[in-house]
C-alpha positions as CSV (number, residue, x, y, z in Angstrom):
1,M,2.7,7.8,23.0
2,T,-0.5,9.3,21.7
3,H,-2.0,8.7,18.2
4,E,-1.3,11.1,15.4
5,S,-4.6,13.0,15.0
6,F,-6.2,12.3,11.6
7,A,-9.6,13.7,10.7
8,P,-12.5,11.2,10.9
9,V,-12.8,8.9,7.9
10,T,-16.3,8.9,6.3
11,A,-17.4,5.8,4.4
12,P,-17.7,5.7,0.6
13,D,-21.1,6.8,-0.7
14,E,-23.6,3.9,-0.2
15,A,-26.3,5.6,-2.3
16,A,-23.9,5.6,-5.3
17,A,-23.0,2.0,-4.6
18,A,-26.7,1.0,-4.7
19,A,-27.2,3.0,-7.9
20,A,-24.2,1.2,-9.5
21,R,-25.5,-2.2,-8.5
22,E,-28.9,-1.2,-10.0
23,R,-27.1,-0.1,-13.2
24,H,-25.3,-3.4,-13.5
25,L,-28.8,-5.1,-13.6
26,T,-29.7,-3.1,-16.7
27,L,-26.5,-3.9,-18.7
28,T,-26.4,-6.5,-21.5
29,K,-25.1,-9.4,-19.4
30,P,-26.5,-11.9,-16.9
31,P,-26.4,-10.5,-13.4
32,G,-23.1,-11.1,-11.7
33,S,-21.5,-12.5,-14.8
34,L,-18.5,-10.2,-14.7
35,G,-17.8,-11.3,-11.1
36,R,-15.3,-9.1,-9.3
37,L,-15.2,-6.5,-12.1
38,E,-18.8,-5.7,-11.0
39,E,-17.8,-5.4,-7.4
40,L,-14.9,-3.1,-8.3
41,G,-17.1,-0.9,-10.4
42,V,-19.5,-0.5,-7.5
43,W,-16.6,0.3,-5.1
44,L,-15.2,2.9,-7.4
45,A,-18.6,4.5,-7.9
46,A,-19.1,4.7,-4.1
47,C,-15.6,6.2,-3.7
48,Q,-16.3,8.8,-6.4
49,G,-20.0,9.3,-5.4
50,E,-20.8,9.1,-9.1
51,V,-22.6,6.6,-11.3
52,P,-21.2,5.7,-13.7
53,P,-17.8,6.4,-12.2
54,R,-15.3,8.7,-14.0
55,A,-12.6,7.1,-16.0
56,L,-9.3,6.8,-14.1
57,E,-7.2,9.3,-16.0
58,D,-4.9,10.4,-13.1
59,V,-3.4,7.6,-11.2
60,R,-0.4,8.5,-9.0
61,V,2.2,6.0,-7.7
62,V,4.4,7.3,-4.8
63,V,7.4,5.1,-4.0
64,F,8.6,5.5,-0.4
65,A,12.3,4.9,-0.1
66,G,14.3,4.2,3.0
67,D,17.2,2.2,4.4
68,H,17.1,-0.2,7.4
69,G,19.7,-0.7,10.1
70,V,18.6,-4.4,10.5
71,V,20.3,-5.2,7.2
72,A,23.6,-5.4,9.2
73,S,22.1,-8.6,10.7
74,G,22.3,-10.3,7.3
75,V,18.5,-10.4,6.6
76,S,18.8,-9.6,2.9
77,A,20.4,-11.1,-0.2
78,Y,21.5,-7.7,-1.4
79,P,23.8,-5.0,0.2
80,A,22.3,-1.8,1.6
81,E,23.8,0.4,-1.1
82,V,21.3,-1.1,-3.6
83,S,18.5,1.0,-2.1
84,G,20.0,4.3,-3.2
85,Q,21.0,2.8,-6.6
86,M,17.4,1.5,-7.2
87,F,16.0,4.8,-6.0
88,A,18.0,6.5,-8.8
89,N,16.8,3.9,-11.3
90,I,13.1,4.7,-10.4
91,V,13.8,8.5,-10.7
92,A,15.3,7.8,-14.1
93,G,12.3,5.8,-15.1
94,G,14.1,2.4,-15.5
95,A,12.5,0.3,-12.8
96,A,9.8,-2.3,-13.1
97,V,7.2,0.0,-11.6
98,N,8.0,2.7,-14.2
99,A,7.6,0.2,-17.1
100,I,4.3,-1.1,-15.8
101,A,3.0,2.3,-14.9
102,R,3.8,3.7,-18.4
103,A,1.8,0.8,-20.0
104,Q,-1.2,1.8,-17.8
105,G,-0.9,5.6,-18.1
106,A,0.0,6.1,-14.4
107,S,2.7,8.5,-13.1
108,V,5.4,7.6,-10.7
109,V,7.3,9.8,-8.2
110,A,9.9,8.6,-5.7
111,A,10.3,10.1,-2.3
112,D,13.5,9.7,-0.3
113,I,12.2,9.3,3.3
114,S,15.2,7.7,5.0
115,L,17.8,6.5,2.5
116,D,21.3,6.2,4.0
117,R,23.1,8.7,1.8
118,E,24.5,12.2,1.8
119,V,22.0,14.6,0.3
120,D,20.9,18.2,0.8
121,E,17.4,19.2,1.7
122,A,16.6,20.6,-1.7
123,E,17.3,17.1,-3.3
124,A,15.2,15.3,-0.6
125,P,12.4,17.6,0.6
126,Y,10.6,14.6,2.2
127,R,13.6,13.3,4.2
128,V,12.9,12.4,7.8
129,R,16.3,11.0,8.7
130,R,19.3,9.1,7.3
131,G,18.6,5.4,7.6
132,C,17.0,4.0,10.8
133,G,17.8,2.0,13.8
134,A,18.4,-1.8,13.7
135,I,15.0,-2.9,15.0
136,D,16.2,-6.2,16.4
137,R,18.1,-4.3,19.1
138,E,17.1,-0.6,19.1
139,D,14.3,1.7,18.2
140,A,13.8,2.5,14.5
141,M,13.4,6.2,15.3
142,T,12.5,8.8,17.9
143,E,9.0,10.2,18.8
144,A,9.8,13.4,16.9
145,E,10.9,11.4,13.8
146,V,7.7,9.3,13.9
147,A,5.7,12.6,14.0
148,R,7.7,14.0,11.0
149,A,7.3,10.8,9.0
150,L,3.5,10.9,9.5
151,A,3.5,14.5,8.5
152,V,5.4,13.8,5.4
153,G,3.1,11.0,4.4
154,R,0.1,13.1,5.0
155,R,1.6,15.9,2.9
156,L,2.4,13.6,0.0
157,A,-1.3,12.4,0.0
158,D,-2.6,16.0,0.2
159,E,-0.3,17.2,-2.6
160,A,-1.5,14.3,-4.9
161,V,-5.2,14.8,-4.1
162,D,-5.0,18.6,-4.4
163,S,-3.5,18.3,-7.8
164,G,-6.2,16.0,-9.1
165,A,-5.2,12.4,-8.4
166,Q,-8.2,10.0,-8.7
167,L,-6.4,6.9,-7.4
168,L,-3.3,6.6,-5.2
169,I,-0.8,3.7,-5.1
170,A,2.0,3.5,-2.5
171,G,5.2,1.7,-3.4
172,D,8.2,0.8,-1.4
173,M,12.0,0.7,-2.0
174,G,14.6,-0.3,0.5
175,I,16.8,-3.3,1.1
176,G,15.7,-5.1,4.2
177,N,12.2,-3.6,4.3
178,T,10.4,-6.9,4.5
179,T,11.9,-7.4,7.9
180,P,10.2,-4.5,9.7
181,A,7.0,-5.2,7.6
182,A,6.9,-8.8,8.8
183,A,7.6,-7.7,12.4
184,I,4.8,-5.1,12.3
185,I,2.3,-7.6,10.8
186,G,3.3,-10.2,13.3
187,A,2.8,-7.8,16.2
188,M,-0.5,-6.4,14.9
189,V,-2.1,-9.7,14.1
190,G,-0.7,-11.7,16.9
191,A,1.3,-14.2,14.8
192,E,4.4,-16.1,15.7
193,P,7.7,-14.8,14.1
194,V,8.1,-18.0,12.0
195,A,4.7,-17.5,10.5
196,V,5.5,-14.1,9.0
197,V,9.1,-14.4,7.8
198,G,9.6,-14.8,4.1
199,R,12.5,-14.9,1.6
200,G,12.3,-11.2,0.7
201,T,14.8,-10.5,-2.0
202,G,15.7,-14.2,-2.1
203,V,17.7,-15.1,1.0
204,D,19.1,-18.6,1.3
205,D,18.4,-20.9,4.3
206,E,21.0,-19.3,6.5
207,G,19.7,-15.9,5.6
208,W,16.2,-17.0,6.4
209,K,17.4,-18.1,9.9
210,R,19.0,-14.8,10.5
211,K,15.9,-12.9,9.3
212,T,13.7,-15.0,11.6
213,A,15.9,-14.3,14.5
214,A,15.8,-10.5,13.8
215,I,12.0,-10.5,13.4
216,R,11.7,-12.5,16.6
217,D,13.9,-10.0,18.5
218,A,12.0,-7.1,17.1
219,M,8.7,-8.5,18.0
220,F,9.9,-9.2,21.5
221,R,10.8,-5.5,21.8
222,A,7.3,-4.7,20.7
223,R,5.4,-7.0,23.0
224,G,2.3,-5.6,24.6
225,L,1.9,-2.9,22.0
226,R,-1.0,-4.1,20.0
227,G,-3.4,-1.2,19.6
228,E,-0.5,1.3,19.9
229,P,0.4,2.1,16.3
230,M,2.5,5.1,17.0
231,E,4.7,3.2,19.4
232,L,4.9,0.2,17.2
233,L,6.0,2.3,14.3
234,R,8.6,4.0,16.4
235,R,10.1,0.9,17.8
236,I,10.1,-1.7,15.0
237,A,9.1,0.0,11.7
238,S,11.0,2.6,9.8
239,P,10.4,6.2,8.7
240,D,9.4,5.1,5.1
241,L,6.9,2.6,6.5
242,A,5.4,5.2,8.9
243,A,5.1,7.8,6.1
244,M,3.3,5.2,3.9
245,A,0.9,4.6,6.8
246,A,0.1,8.3,7.0
247,F,-0.2,8.5,3.2
248,L,-2.8,5.7,3.1
249,A,-4.7,7.1,6.1
250,Q,-4.8,10.6,4.7
251,A,-6.0,9.3,1.3
252,A,-9.0,7.8,3.1
253,V,-9.6,11.1,5.0
254,R,-9.6,12.9,1.6
255,R,-12.1,10.4,0.2
256,T,-9.6,9.1,-2.4
257,P,-9.3,5.4,-3.2
258,A,-6.0,3.6,-2.9
259,L,-4.7,0.4,-4.4
260,L,-2.5,-1.5,-2.1
261,D,0.7,-3.3,-3.2
262,G,2.5,-6.1,-1.3
263,V,3.7,-6.9,2.2
264,V,5.5,-3.7,3.0
265,V,2.6,-1.4,1.9
266,T,0.0,-3.7,3.6
267,A,2.0,-3.6,6.8
268,A,1.7,0.2,6.6
269,A,-2.0,-0.2,5.8
270,L,-2.5,-2.1,9.1
271,A,-1.0,0.8,11.0
272,A,-3.1,3.3,8.9
273,E,-6.3,1.6,9.8
274,E,-5.4,2.0,13.5
275,L,-4.5,5.6,13.0
276,A,-7.6,6.4,11.0
277,P,-10.3,3.8,11.7
278,G,-12.5,3.0,8.7
279,A,-9.7,3.8,6.2
280,R,-9.8,0.2,4.8
281,A,-13.1,1.0,3.1
282,W,-11.1,3.2,0.7
283,W,-8.6,0.5,-0.3
284,A,-8.5,-2.4,-2.7
285,A,-5.7,-5.0,-2.6
286,G,-3.8,-5.1,-5.9
287,H,-2.2,-8.5,-5.5
288,R,-1.2,-11.2,-3.1
289,S,2.6,-11.2,-2.4
290,A,4.7,-14.3,-2.2
291,E,5.6,-13.2,1.3
292,P,3.7,-15.2,3.9
293,A,3.0,-12.2,6.2
294,H,1.0,-10.5,3.4
295,A,-1.9,-13.0,3.5
296,L,-2.2,-12.5,7.3
297,A,-2.3,-8.7,6.8
298,L,-4.9,-8.9,4.0
299,A,-7.1,-11.2,6.2
300,Q,-6.8,-8.7,9.1
301,L,-8.0,-5.9,6.8
302,G,-10.7,-8.1,5.2
303,L,-9.3,-7.5,1.7
304,E,-9.2,-10.0,-1.2
305,P,-6.4,-9.4,-3.7
306,L,-7.1,-8.9,-7.4
307,L,-4.1,-10.8,-8.7
308,D,-2.1,-13.7,-7.4
309,Y,1.0,-13.9,-9.7
310,G,3.7,-14.8,-7.1
311,M,5.1,-11.3,-7.3
312,R,7.4,-10.0,-4.5
313,L,9.3,-7.1,-6.0
314,G,7.6,-4.2,-4.2
315,E,7.9,-0.6,-5.7
316,G,4.1,-0.7,-6.2
317,S,4.6,-3.0,-9.1
318,G,1.9,-5.5,-8.1
319,A,-0.7,-2.8,-7.5
320,V,0.0,-1.1,-10.9
321,A,-0.2,-4.5,-12.6
322,A,-3.7,-4.8,-11.2
323,L,-4.7,-1.3,-12.5
324,P,-6.3,-2.6,-15.7
325,M,-8.9,-4.4,-13.7
326,L,-10.1,-1.1,-12.1
327,Q,-10.0,0.6,-15.5
328,S,-12.1,-2.3,-17.0
329,A,-14.5,-2.2,-14.1
330,T,-15.1,1.5,-14.7
331,A,-15.5,1.0,-18.5
332,V,-18.2,-1.6,-17.9
333,L,-20.4,0.9,-16.0
334,R,-19.6,3.7,-18.4
335,D,-19.6,2.1,-21.8
336,M,-21.7,-1.0,-21.8
337,A,-25.1,-0.8,-23.5
338,T,-28.3,-1.4,-21.5
339,F,-30.8,-4.0,-22.6
340,D,-33.1,-1.2,-23.7
341,D,-30.3,0.7,-25.6
342,A,-29.2,-2.4,-27.5
343,G,-32.7,-3.9,-28.1
344,V,-31.6,-7.0,-26.3
345,S,-34.3,-9.0,-24.4
346,G,-33.8,-9.3,-20.7
347,R,-34.0,-12.3,-18.5
348,A,-37.1,-14.5,-18.9
349,D,-38.7,-14.6,-15.5
């Protein structure tokens, strides 16, 4: 199965990064004293190609929703119907991601990629299929459905960028989705199943055992497929995860930074980096999930998370919670006085 063709990814602007580093040396603080805020500001300046970077006034969160056949194997503490109910909650503005996004001035949209519910096309314009295969014993989707999922993710990124988005955040919603995420991460980083399985929504010990068995069986079905992102997605991912991968890849193609959320989104990011090499330069990691597979995926991508609060909800909530750090990093480069402006003496050499 051939790779979906994404346009080449160009790196963020190194000249802008160098100018931002130089500007930091002129601001009224000891060099490096703001730590990672300085690094974030340099990264945003490079992504925008401007020094100082523009304030982040248009941040878009897109929540990718889908159901997972593997739930039938008892891998989640919640029944499958919760996916559709929580999707409606996000649409109504009542979920955690909505509350946190409102506090940060970000907007949230939810896309039904593969929820297991009756709905007409007008209500779900991004729908790929209803649900997906139980990945411990069957393929998640067909080749045609993988292609459609990638096209949908690309379209969602293009629509956001074309309408002025400055920063993109992908979120996830779907009972059971940490199981395909863990399987994808395990397959892509070469980890054992027991190293990637987590508690997800809070399964008990027996549920953890069932989840481990499902991930083991899914990874066995994907053996020998490292370096084959399309086929990995088709066999052991899901339409929503595949669409997320394309969304993140296309954001990088369109030179638009993205802030990654937890284990599900970062599993998609691993696939996105394979589909569009170099995309990782356009991403920052919002937080470190409590799911063990997440640390493995972040290490593979070479990303250090901004927050480590033990969060594991998904929806994009961890990434949105980290958004103030990016806004602060931008404000430092934009609004801090220089030594000359403030009449403050510089370092005594």
